[in-house]
MIDOVEX-815758 format. One line per 3 residues: number of its first residue (from 1); their letters; for each residue x, y, z of C-alpha. Coordinates in Angstrom, 2 decimals, always signed. Layout:
BEGIN
NUM = a = X/Y/Z ~ ...
END
This chain:
BEGIN
1 = mkk = -0.08/+0.04/-0.08 ~ +2.83/+2.35/+0.96 ~ +4.51/+1.58/-2.29
4 = fll = +1.18/+2.46/-4.25 ~ +0.95/+5.67/-2.54 ~ +4.47/+6.55/-3.48
7 = igl = +3.78/+5.65/-7.15 ~ +0.68/+7.80/-7.14 ~ +2.56/+10.70/-5.62
10 = aai = +5.23/+10.57/-8.14 ~ +2.67/+10.44/-10.93 ~ +0.99/+13.66/-9.45
13 = lit = +4.24/+15.30/-9.42 ~ +5.21/+14.54/-13.01 ~ +1.89/+15.49/-14.05
16 = ace = +2.14/+18.82/-12.18 ~ +5.53/+19.34/-13.80 ~ +4.25/+18.55/-17.23
19 = kkt = +1.46/+21.10/-16.72 ~ +3.93/+23.63/-15.67 ~ +6.24/+23.20/-18.68
22 = kqf = +3.17/+23.85/-20.63 ~ +2.17/+27.33/-18.74 ~ +5.70/+28.81/-18.85
25 = tms = +8.69/+28.60/-21.35 ~ +11.39/+30.51/-22.47 ~ +11.60/+28.64/-25.93
28 = sse = +8.73/+28.59/-28.39 ~ +7.90/+29.64/-31.93 ~ +5.82/+32.44/-30.29
31 = iee = +8.95/+33.72/-28.61 ~ +10.91/+33.37/-31.71 ~ +8.14/+35.65/-33.64
34 = aka = +8.46/+38.10/-30.81 ~ +12.34/+38.19/-31.22 ~ +11.96/+38.67/-35.05
37 = lin = +9.52/+41.51/-34.53 ~ +12.20/+43.29/-32.09 ~ +14.66/+42.86/-34.81
40 = dyq = +12.67/+44.43/-37.60 ~ +11.98/+47.13/-35.33 ~ +15.85/+47.70/-34.67
43 = kgd = +16.44/+47.54/-38.54 ~ +13.63/+49.83/-39.33 ~ +12.05/+47.27/-41.59
46 = wes = +8.52/+48.45/-41.19 ~ +7.05/+46.29/-43.68 ~ +8.37/+43.06/-42.16
49 = wat = +7.68/+44.35/-38.70 ~ +3.95/+44.71/-39.67 ~ +3.79/+41.00/-40.86
52 = hya = +4.01/+39.77/-37.34 ~ +0.51/+41.19/-36.41 ~ -2.89/+39.75/-37.14
55 = dta = -4.99/+42.14/-39.53 ~ -7.18/+42.84/-36.60 ~ -4.34/+43.36/-33.90
58 = kiy = -4.93/+46.20/-31.46 ~ -1.62/+47.78/-29.76 ~ -1.80/+49.66/-26.58
61 = hnt = +1.27/+51.67/-25.57 ~ +1.18/+53.53/-22.36 ~ -2.56/+53.24/-22.32
64 = wkn = -5.41/+50.58/-21.52 ~ -7.72/+52.52/-23.92 ~ -8.02/+53.38/-27.59
67 = gas = -5.79/+50.69/-29.07 ~ -4.04/+51.43/-32.50 ~ -3.70/+49.41/-35.45
70 = ade = -0.12/+47.99/-36.45 ~ +0.03/+50.68/-39.29 ~ -0.92/+53.59/-36.71
73 = taq = +1.60/+52.37/-34.24 ~ +4.28/+52.15/-36.97 ~ +3.71/+55.63/-37.98
76 = slk = +3.90/+57.02/-34.21 ~ +7.10/+55.09/-33.56 ~ +8.74/+56.25/-36.87
79 = ail = +7.67/+59.87/-35.84 ~ +9.66/+59.31/-32.59 ~ +12.66/+57.60/-34.25
82 = snl = +13.10/+60.33/-36.79 ~ +14.74/+62.39/-34.10 ~ +17.49/+59.88/-33.44
85 = ssy = +20.64/+59.22/-35.02 ~ +20.74/+55.45/-33.75 ~ +18.78/+53.16/-31.47
88 = hfe = +18.77/+49.74/-30.15 ~ +17.87/+47.15/-27.23 ~ +20.83/+46.58/-24.98
91 = vdk = +22.37/+43.11/-25.19 ~ +23.89/+41.58/-22.21 ~ +23.53/+38.23/-20.22
94 = dlp = +20.30/+39.05/-18.69 ~ +18.66/+41.41/-21.51 ~ +16.63/+41.44/-23.50
97 = wye = +14.36/+38.83/-21.65 ~ +11.64/+36.81/-23.23 ~ +9.33/+34.40/-21.74
100 = mvt = +6.03/+32.80/-22.54 ~ +2.88/+32.10/-20.43 ~ -0.20/+30.30/-21.15
103 = ndk = -2.82/+31.55/-18.51 ~ -5.92/+29.86/-16.77 ~ -8.05/+31.16/-19.78
106 = gst = -5.99/+29.34/-22.45 ~ -4.43/+32.64/-23.56 ~ -0.86/+32.71/-24.74
109 = wvy = +1.35/+35.64/-24.15 ~ +4.89/+36.38/-24.71 ~ +6.33/+38.92/-22.22
112 = fwg = +9.53/+41.03/-23.32 ~ +11.72/+42.96/-21.08 ~ +14.54/+45.27/-22.61
115 = nwi = +16.75/+48.42/-22.23 ~ +16.25/+50.69/-24.95 ~ +19.05/+53.02/-25.89
118 = gel = +18.96/+55.77/-28.41 ~ +20.88/+58.80/-29.46 ~ +19.29/+62.08/-30.38
121 = aan = +20.55/+63.45/-33.89 ~ +20.25/+67.20/-32.76 ~ +22.84/+66.80/-29.76
124 = nkk = +24.03/+63.42/-29.56 ~ +22.39/+62.91/-26.12 ~ +22.15/+59.45/-25.07
127 = lei = +18.70/+58.17/-23.66 ~ +18.10/+54.87/-21.97 ~ +14.69/+53.80/-21.24
130 = pvh = +13.35/+50.31/-19.83 ~ +10.63/+48.84/-21.98 ~ +8.17/+46.00/-21.18
133 = laf = +6.12/+44.64/-24.00 ~ +3.33/+42.00/-23.61 ~ +2.28/+40.11/-26.93
136 = kfe = -0.93/+38.03/-27.12 ~ -0.53/+35.33/-29.82 ~ -3.26/+33.52/-31.69
139 = dgk = -2.52/+31.12/-34.67 ~ +1.17/+32.34/-34.47 ~ +0.23/+36.07/-35.04
142 = itr = +0.21/+38.83/-32.45 ~ -3.40/+39.91/-31.86 ~ -2.83/+42.37/-28.85
145 = eeg = +0.10/+44.16/-27.69 ~ +0.43/+46.25/-24.58 ~ +3.52/+48.26/-24.03
148 = fyn = +4.81/+50.37/-21.12 ~ +7.78/+52.77/-21.03 ~ +8.46/+56.17/-19.74
151 = lse = +8.99/+58.95/-22.37 ~ +9.21/+61.77/-20.13 ~ +13.07/+62.16/-20.63
154 = fta = +12.78/+61.89/-24.28 ~ +10.03/+64.55/-24.22 ~ +12.02/+66.78/-21.93
157 = amq = +15.23/+66.42/-24.19 ~ +13.09/+67.28/-27.47 ~ +11.43/+70.32/-25.70
160 = qie = +14.98/+71.63/-24.88 ~ +16.10/+71.09/-28.41 ~ +12.97/+73.14/-29.68
163 = ken = +13.67/+75.81/-27.24 ~ +17.52/+76.06/-28.35 ~ +16.42/+76.14/-31.85
166 = amp = +13.99/+78.78/-31.34 ~ +16.50/+81.01/-29.88 ~ +19.30/+83.10/-31.41
169 = ade = +22.88/+82.01/-30.08 ~ +22.56/+84.24/-27.06 ~ +21.36/+87.51/-25.61
172 = kam = +24.43/+89.27/-26.08 ~ +24.13/+88.56/-29.81 ~ +20.65/+90.09/-30.02
175 = mdk = +21.85/+93.26/-28.13 ~ +24.86/+93.53/-30.43 ~ +22.58/+93.58/-33.42
178 = ini = +20.25/+96.15/-31.83 ~ +23.15/+98.63/-31.05 ~ +24.57/+98.28/-34.57
181 = fvs = +20.93/+98.76/-36.01 ~ +20.62/+102.02/-33.90 ~ +24.10/+103.39/-34.21
184 = efl = +24.97/+102.69/-37.84 ~ +21.63/+102.34/-39.56 ~ +19.28/+104.90/-37.91
187 = nkk = +21.94/+107.45/-36.56 ~ +24.36/+107.22/-39.43 ~ +21.96/+106.27/-42.22
190 = das = +24.03/+103.32/-43.25 ~ +21.83/+100.90/-44.97 ~ +24.72/+98.36/-45.62
193 = vlp = +24.41/+97.01/-42.37 ~ +20.85/+95.87/-42.67 ~ +21.47/+92.39/-44.55
196 = dil = +23.25/+91.18/-41.39 ~ +20.66/+92.48/-38.90 ~ +17.25/+91.86/-40.80
199 = adn = +15.76/+88.67/-41.85 ~ +14.46/+88.15/-45.28 ~ +10.63/+88.28/-43.99
202 = yvk = +11.27/+91.19/-41.63 ~ +8.19/+93.23/-41.02 ~ +7.64/+96.52/-39.37
205 = tvs = +4.52/+97.80/-37.69 ~ +3.74/+101.22/-36.16 ~ +1.08/+101.40/-33.73
208 = dek = -0.30/+97.97/-35.25 ~ -0.09/+99.34/-38.75 ~ +2.23/+97.47/-41.26
211 = vas = +4.55/+100.09/-42.75 ~ +7.70/+98.07/-44.17 ~ +8.76/+94.78/-45.18
214 = gsq = +12.36/+93.70/-45.79 ~ +15.41/+96.10/-45.79 ~ +14.34/+98.04/-48.69
217 = glv = +10.95/+98.67/-47.23 ~ +12.52/+99.79/-43.92 ~ +14.70/+102.20/-45.76
220 = enm = +11.81/+103.78/-47.81 ~ +9.74/+103.92/-44.35 ~ +12.67/+105.90/-42.82
223 = npl = +13.66/+108.24/-45.67 ~ +11.02/+110.78/-44.94 ~ +12.40/+111.01/-41.26
226 = fag = +15.98/+111.29/-42.50 ~ +15.09/+113.91/-45.01 ~ +13.03/+116.01/-42.74
229 = fpd = +15.58/+115.68/-39.72 ~ +19.10/+115.36/-40.90 ~ +20.40/+115.29/-37.37
232 = fki = +17.93/+112.74/-36.53 ~ +19.16/+110.55/-33.61 ~ +17.75/+107.60/-31.52
235 = tll = +19.05/+107.24/-27.98 ~ +18.35/+103.88/-26.30 ~ +17.00/+104.75/-22.63
238 = hks = +16.63/+101.11/-21.67 ~ +16.60/+97.81/-23.36 ~ +15.60/+94.66/-21.88
241 = sfw = +15.08/+90.87/-23.03 ~ +12.02/+88.92/-22.26 ~ +10.57/+85.94/-23.23
244 = enn = +12.91/+83.67/-25.36 ~ +14.13/+85.76/-28.53 ~ +12.27/+89.04/-28.02
247 = vvl = +13.61/+92.44/-26.77 ~ +11.80/+95.62/-25.58 ~ +13.50/+99.08/-26.21
250 = hwq = +12.68/+102.20/-24.68 ~ +14.09/+105.03/-26.82 ~ +14.15/+108.64/-27.35
253 = ltg = +14.20/+110.54/-30.80 ~ +15.66/+113.82/-31.25 ~ +16.26/+116.11/-34.34
256 = tnt = +15.77/+119.59/-36.08 ~ +13.41/+119.89/-38.56 ~ +15.73/+121.47/-41.29
259 = gef = +14.30/+119.71/-44.37 ~ +11.20/+118.86/-46.03 ~ +9.27/+116.20/-44.17
262 = ngi = +6.35/+114.28/-45.84 ~ +5.42/+117.38/-47.92 ~ +5.72/+119.96/-44.86
265 = pat = +8.56/+122.36/-45.29 ~ +11.24/+122.89/-43.02 ~ +10.49/+124.79/-39.70
268 = gkk = +13.82/+124.75/-38.01 ~ +12.20/+123.40/-35.00 ~ +13.59/+120.86/-32.57
271 = vkv = +11.72/+117.74/-31.46 ~ +12.02/+115.14/-28.81 ~ +9.72/+112.08/-28.78
274 = tgm = +9.91/+109.00/-26.78 ~ +8.44/+105.60/-27.59 ~ +8.91/+101.82/-27.07
277 = shi = +9.74/+99.06/-29.70 ~ +9.16/+95.38/-29.53 ~ +11.88/+93.34/-31.57
280 = gfn = +11.59/+89.85/-32.32 ~ +14.59/+87.60/-33.43 ~ +14.40/+84.49/-35.41
283 = keg = +16.47/+81.26/-34.75 ~ +19.27/+82.48/-36.96 ~ +19.68/+85.57/-34.61
286 = kva = +18.08/+88.09/-37.31 ~ +15.33/+90.63/-36.62 ~ +12.17/+89.31/-37.98
289 = med = +9.71/+91.72/-36.65 ~ +9.62/+95.19/-35.12 ~ +6.53/+96.88/-33.51
292 = vyy = +6.89/+100.57/-32.74 ~ +4.90/+102.78/-30.61 ~ +5.15/+106.41/-30.03
295 = dnl = +3.02/+109.72/-30.06 ~ +2.95/+110.83/-33.73 ~ +0.82/+113.81/-32.67
298 = slm = +3.32/+115.02/-30.29 ~ +5.78/+114.96/-33.00 ~ +3.58/+116.93/-35.61
301 = tqi = +2.84/+119.47/-32.90 ~ +6.29/+120.20/-32.09 ~ +6.99/+121.34/-35.78
304 = gqt = +3.92/+123.46/-35.68 ~ +1.17/+121.48/-37.03 ~ -2.20/+121.27/-35.42
307 = lst = -5.37/+119.38/-35.84 ~ -8.04/+121.10/-37.63 ~ -11.68/+120.83/-36.79
310 = psk = -13.51/+118.51/-39.06 ~ -16.21/+120.45/-41.19 ~ -19.78/+119.42/-40.46
END
């Protein structure tokens, strides 16, 4: 009887071991399929990558809702990878790790753990992101994929690159260009400096009205002032950079009306007017926009012009 019990116990243990082998394994055709999928991803062979999925497959990355198709996921992954000069999963004695489990419902899942390494093309910054993927297999194809990985470091790096690309080289470079613009062009009437200062799409507005575009347009806009006030001078009272590539100027205009000004004969009167300018630089460090605000009525009054009462 004792021998019979021992034989029965051995049979139970063998059966249990066989059942466990069926539930968990690190070697199967499904695992080989998952390895081929990862390999296609690393090679960027998206046509081959898509063949590992069933036509109705749904893919959930960092979400439990709104599963995407294989094609939609490929487009999303390619958008991320377009910012990289290289990427791969680290290979060492423990990674990547694959295992297959058949659960109590009879569903077959292959689990993947890996350490993703990529290098940003813009600044050669190296990123490492742990990745966990789960693939549900039916008839040799992936019908559902769930993936979890933290993209916060990648997102922060891309935001920093965008910020740097949106700004000129540095604040000093912006101020140097403003100083040259004022001293050489405005005060010395030397338009030859403008190509190095103004962007091709430069636009100037005065009190929200567009008055010039491009360097030639700016020269034409300023010529009446230069002609009417030969000793025209702008003095910067204060300049300050504020958000990113923008500068605010507080300035003073002085001059003597010894020339014709917009059809008005010279009066010999001196003028002094203060105003504000908002200067915007592009990512190449050139002035792309200029918003000017000042009291034009004060200027005209100082040379003897008055407002007439409208006739009824």
